[in-house]
C-alpha positions in Angstrom: 235.2 47.7 52.4 238.4 46.6 50.9 242.0 47.6 51.8 241.6 47.8 47.5 238.1 49.9 48.1 239.5 52.6 50.1 241.9 53.2 48.0 239.6 53.7 44.9 237.9 56.9 47.4 241.0 58.7 46.2 239.8 59.2 43.2 237.6 61.7 41.1 235.9 59.4 39.8 234.5 57.1 42.2 230.5 57.8 43.2 231.0 59.2 46.5 234.1 61.7 45.4 231.1 64.0 45.8 229.4 63.3 49.0 232.6 64.0 50.4 232.4 67.8 52.6 233.4 70.2 49.7 235.8 72.5 52.2 236.6 69.1 52.5 237.5 67.8 49.0 240.3 69.5 48.4 242.4 67.9 50.5 242.0 64.3 49.1 244.4 64.6 46.1 247.4 65.7 48.8 246.3 62.6 50.9 246.3 60.3 47.8 249.5 61.3 46.7 251.0 61.0 50.9 248.5 58.2 51.1 250.8 56.5 48.0 253.8 57.5 49.1 253.1 56.0 52.8 251.9 52.4 51.4 255.6 51.9 49.3 258.0 53.4 51.2 256.3 52.0 55.1 258.4 50.1 56.1 257.6 48.2 59.3 259.8 47.5 61.9 260.7 43.7 62.4 260.1 43.5 66.0 256.4 44.5 65.0 256.9 42.0 61.5 257.2 39.5 64.4 255.1 40.1 66.4 252.1 40.0 63.9 253.5 37.3 62.1 252.9 35.4 65.2 249.1 36.5 66.2 247.7 32.1 65.4 244.1 33.1 65.2 241.4 35.7 63.1 241.9 38.7 63.8 239.0 41.7 61.7 240.8 44.8 62.6 238.0 47.8 61.3 239.7 50.6 60.4 237.1 53.9 60.3 238.6 56.4 58.5 238.1 59.1 55.6 240.4 59.7 51.9 239.9 63.8 53.0 241.8 63.0 56.3 245.3 63.9 56.6 245.7 61.7 59.9 244.1 59.1 57.9 246.8 59.2 55.0 249.9 59.0 58.0 248.4 56.5 59.1 246.3 53.5 57.7 249.2 52.4 55.0 250.2 51.1 57.8 248.0 49.5 59.0 247.7 48.0 55.1 250.5 46.6 55.4 251.1 44.9 59.1 248.4 43.2 58.3 249.6 41.9 55.4 252.2 40.4 56.8 249.6 37.7 57.8 246.7 36.2 56.4 244.8 36.0 59.6 244.1 39.5 59.8 240.8 40.5 57.5 240.9 44.4 57.0 237.5 46.1 57.2 237.5 49.3 56.4 234.7 51.8 56.8 233.9 54.9 56.2 233.7 57.3 59.1 230.1 59.1 58.1 228.7 56.2 56.3 227.1 54.1 58.3 230.4 53.0 60.3 230.7 52.0 64.3 232.7 55.6 65.0 229.7 56.3 67.4 230.5 54.0 69.5 234.3 54.6 69.6 234.3 58.6 70.3 237.3 60.1 71.1 236.6 62.6 73.7 232.9 62.8 72.1 234.2 63.5 68.8 234.5 61.5 65.9 238.4 62.2 65.5 240.0 59.5 62.8 241.5 56.9 62.4 240.0 54.6 64.1 241.7 50.8 64.7 239.0 47.9 65.8 240.9 45.3 66.7 238.5 42.1 67.1 239.5 38.4 67.9 237.6 35.8 66.6 234.7 36.1 69.1 233.9 39.8 67.4 235.1 40.9 71.4 237.7 43.7 70.8 241.1 43.5 71.4 241.6 47.0 71.9 240.5 50.5 70.5 243.6 53.4 68.7 243.3 56.2 67.5 243.2 59.3 66.4 247.1 59.5 66.4 250.1 58.2 68.5 249.5 59.7 71.9 253.0 62.0 71.0 250.8 64.0 68.4 247.9 64.3 70.5 249.4 65.9 72.7 251.4 68.5 71.1 247.9 68.6 68.7 246.1 69.6 71.8 248.6 72.1 73.1 248.5 73.9 70.3 244.1 74.0 70.0 244.5 74.8 73.8 246.5 77.3 72.8 244.2 78.3 70.0 246.6 78.4 67.6 246.2 78.9 63.8 244.2 75.4 62.0 246.7 76.0 59.6 250.2 76.0 61.4 248.7 73.3 63.5 248.1 71.0 60.1 251.5 72.0 59.1 252.9 71.3 62.4 251.0 67.8 62.3 252.6 66.7 59.3 256.0 67.8 59.8 255.9 65.3 62.8 254.4 63.1 60.5 257.5 63.4 58.5 260.6 62.9 60.7 258.4 60.1 62.7 258.0 57.9 59.5 255.2 55.7 62.0 257.9 55.1 64.6 255.6 56.2 67.2 252.8 54.5 66.0 254.4 51.2 65.9 255.8 51.7 69.6 251.9 51.7 70.3 250.8 49.3 68.5 253.8 46.9 68.7 252.6 47.5 72.6 248.9 46.9 72.5 249.2 43.6 70.2 251.9 42.6 72.2 249.6 42.5 75.8 246.7 41.5 73.5 247.7 38.7 72.4 245.6 35.2 71.8 
């Protein structure tokens, strides 16, 4: 699906809405708000913008996500904004639970999202990124290993995203795009 079709999945009247796990449906309105804010306010650094604009051959950016995913609401808008900087970048969104490629891109055996798969024109993977910036992944795993309350973990992650404002994501993608330039 296209980015605009993905944005439509946040709507209550979307045909797929009722198919989302019932215990996740309540996250969607909050994620819709966070997604919209990040799409509008998420600024791309000049250095990253220049690297993206210098891509001179077609790339497909496959984003595996779901509208109920809190990490995705913080990350996917930045990916959409990045891709808009170069017409050679084609974004394809796959819903994790609807015939996606997630089984080929597991994180420690789990279907963690979001995932970004960047492919060249020969359909070879240049790199895979996700499900969250490495510094936050480390924090998350430490909290998980301590058996922290899941609601407390979600609060900590959200505060981190609010303070980081997409900077860690952009630094990681800057390095990946710079070292995998066509």
